[in-house]
N, C-alpha and C positions, 0 to 999 in steps of 0.2 A: 241896184248897182251904185247909184249915187250915194247911198248911205254907207256902202263899203268904202268908197273913195273918201268920204268925209272922215270915217274912222281912221283910215291910213294917214290922212293929212293931219289929223289931230294927235294921234298917238304914235305915228311913225312906224319904225320897223318892228317894234315889240308886238303889235297886233298881227302883223304878217307871220312872225315866228310862232306865236301862240296858235294861230289858226291852222298852220300846217302841222304843228305838233299834235294838236287836238284831232285833226283829221286822221293822222297816222295811229292815234290811239283809239280809233273806231268810233269817235264821237261825230255826231251829225253837224259838222261845221263846213261851210262852203269855201274851203281853202282855195279851190281853183279860181273862184271869183276874186279872192284877195290877191292871188298871183297876177291875174289879168289886170286888176286895178293898179298893182305895183308897177307892172310894165308900162301902163299908160302914164302914170306919174313920172316914171323915169324918162319917158319920151318928152314930157313937158319940163324936165329938169328939176322936179321937186323931190325925186328920189334917185338913188344911184342903182342902176340895174345890177351891177356886179355884187353890191352889198346885199340886195334883195335876194338874188339867187343863192349867194353863199349862206345866208341865214335860213333860207328854205331847205337847202341841202342838209345843213346841220340839224334842223328840226326833224327832218325825215330820219336821219341816222340815229338820233337820240331815241326817238319813239320806237323805231324798228329794233334797236338794240334791246329795249325792254322786252319786246315779244320774242326776240332771238334767245335771250337768257331764260325767259319763261319756257320756251320750247326745249331748251337744254335740260331744265329741271323738271318740268311737268308736261313734257311733250305728248305723252300718251293720252293724258286727260284732255288736252286741247284738241288732239286729233279725234278722239272719241266724240267730243262736242261737235266738231266740224262735220264728221261723217255719221252723226247719230241717226240720221234718217235712212242710211244705206241698208240694203238687205243684209249685208255682212260687214259691219263696221270694222271688225278686226282685219279682215282681208283687204278692205278698202284702205285702211290706214297703212297696212304693210306695203301695198302697191304704191301708195303715194310716197312713202319713204324711198322705195327703190327707184321711182321715177325721178325724184328730186336729186338723188345721188347722181343720176345720169345727166339731168338737164337743169339742175338748180341754178347755175350761174346765169344762163340765158333767161331763165324765168325771172330772176331778180331784176334784170335790166328792163323788162317790159311790164312787170306785174303792176306797177303803180297806175297804169292806164286802165286797169280793169278792176272794178269794185268786186270784192270777194276774193279774187286771186291775190290782190294786194294784202288782204288781211291774213291769208293763209301762209304766204311764202316765208316771212320771218320766223315763225315758230317751226315750220318745216325745216328751215335751214339749221336751226338750233338742234332739233332732235335728230337730224340726219348726220350730225357730226361735222358739218362744215366749219372750218376754222374761222375764228373771229376775223383774222386778216382778210381771208377770201370773202367772207360775208360783207365786211365793210367796203371792200374794193368794188364789188359788183353792185352792192346796194347804193353806193355813192354814184355810180354810173347811172343807175335807174333813177335816182333822185334828181340828178342833174338833167337827164333827158325830160323827165316829167315837169320839173320846175321851168326848164328852159322853153319848152313848147308853149306853156300857158302864159308865162311872163312875156315871152317873145310875141305871142299873139296880141297881148295888150299893148306892147311897144309899137307894133306895126299898125294897129288899129286904134291908137290912143284917142283919136277924135270921135270915135263911134263905139263906145263901150258896149252898148246894147248889141250891136252887130258882133263884136268880139265874143260876148257871152253866148250868143247864138251859135257862132262857129265852134266854141268850146263844147257846147252841148252836142252839136253834130259830130265833132271829133270823138267825144266819149262814146256816143252811140255806135259810130263806125267801129271803134275798137271792140266794143261789146259784141257786135255782130260778127266781127272777124274771129274773135275767140270762140264764140258759140259755134260758128261754122267749122272751125278747126277741130273743136271737141266733137262735133257731130260726125265728122269724117273719121276721127280716131276711134270713137265709140262704135261707129258703124262697122269699121273693119274688124274691131275686136269681137263684135257680136257675130259677124259672119264666120270668123274663125272658130268662135266658141260653139256655134250651132253645128258647124262641120265636125268639130271634135266630138260633140255630144252624140251626133248621129253615128259616127264611127264607133264610139264607145258603147252605145246601146247594142250595136250589132255584135259586139264582142262579149256581151254579158254571159254569165254562167247561171244556170237555173239551180234552185235548191236541190232538185233531184240529181243533177250532174255533180254538184259538190258533194252530196251525201254519198254518191257512188264512189267518188275519188277517195273520200275519207275511209269508207268501208274497205276499199281495196288497198289501203295503206300507202297511198301516194303522198309524197311530200308536198303539201300545200300550206303556204303561209296565209293565215286568215287574220285580217286586220279589222278590229272593231273601231269604228269612227264615231261612236256616240260621244259628241263633244260635251263639255260641261254645261252648255246651255240646254242640253236635253235631259236634265235631271240628275247630273252627277256632281252638283255643287257640294254635296255632303260627302264626296268621296266615292270610290268604286265598290265599297263593301255592299254585298248583296246584289250587285249588278249581274244579270244573267245574259249570256250570249252563246254563240256557237262553240262547241267543245274545241279547245285548242286555240281559240282566238286570243290575240294580243291587242290590248287597248293602246291606241296612239291618239293623242289629241290632234285633230286635223288642223286646228288653228296655229299649231306650233311647227308644222312641217317645214315652213319656209324661213324660220327664224335663225337657223344655224346651218347655212349652206355648206360649210366646210366640215361640219361634224359628221362623223360616221353614222349612217342610218342603221337602225337595228333590224333591218330587213335584208335577208340574204338575196343576192342577185341571181343565184342559180336555182331558185325555186319559183313556181307559179304563185302569184300574189292575188288573193281574193279580198276585195274590200266590201264592207257593208255598213249601212247607216240607217237612220230612222226616217229620213225624208222620202216621200212617196216617189219623187222623180229622181232620186239618187244624186242630187246636186252636190252634196258633200263628197260623195264617192267620186264624182266626176272631177271636182276641184283637186282632191287628193291625188287622183290618178294622173292628172295633168302635171302636178308638182313632181310626182315620182318619175314620170316620163322625162321631165326636164333634167332629172338627176341620172338618167340612163337606165331606169328600170323599164324593160320592154314587156315582160310577161305579167301585165297588170289587168285584172278583170273585175267588174263589179258584180255583186250578187243581185240578180233580178228580183225586185220586190223587197230587198233588204231583209232585216231580221224578222219583220212581220210575215213575209212569205214563208220563211223557214219555220216559224212558229205555227203558222196555220196548217202546215202539212204534218204537224205532230212530231217533227224531228227533235232530238234531244237538245236541252239547254244546260249550260253549266256556268260556273263563275268565270269571269274574264280575267286574264292575267294582265296586271298593270306593267306596262313597259316604262321604266324610269329613265330610259336613255334619250327620250325626246325632249 
């Protein structure tokens, strides 16, 4: 800590500005300790607290604007990097966009207290379409809160910097614990609702025999093939075999155009099938369709594999270009 104080005494405000800017550019720089030291020096009259806070806020805004503009231009690539370890990166990225549209402003005000969340919010703001004026306003509030808390801590405890640094570490840990607890509650509620939905959905499944009987009887059933491009369709749908009359719809694009008319009639029963053994893709697609008002949606028990194992006919799948 004494070394940081000496750097500030020797080089002044420029070191503080560079440290905060570097931290916001995801570099491993202890900017929080520089802020605490700046507050302590302001208490002793060797720095001006207002100037230190102003420079810290400007440094935050400049760095965050870089990530904001990167999000506007290359947002999908950045999100795929952030959610690369998720089970379904595309779905996770889509949900994060929708969440930021609803809560983005509040997130910007508190994000700088949480490592990781701080890194993700500026690009999310850019790719979600948040205006520059709105982003700058709320990001400035967040930068002022973050800078003010740590510089203020140094100002109040200027004569005991080690104690101030310990308080800063404790404060950061409390913020991390609070965020993780909030996320745990949120994820827990989502999992409970998801499990309830999956149980209900499994009870409503249609067997291959039942579907075959309906087709033989000439009933009007809309069959949707959800074999996504990750399941071997990167080269196109040529040669892809499925249930006769099935229409291919990319499950990862169902939620991208909420106002666009769906190519699925509402007056017919809809049967979904995919390749996953537990029909997770069908469940996600059904949930999206039910959100759009489709009520007669059922998954095919066992998917295409169960249909094929029973020796039922296969034919080329029709590509639906409306999705």
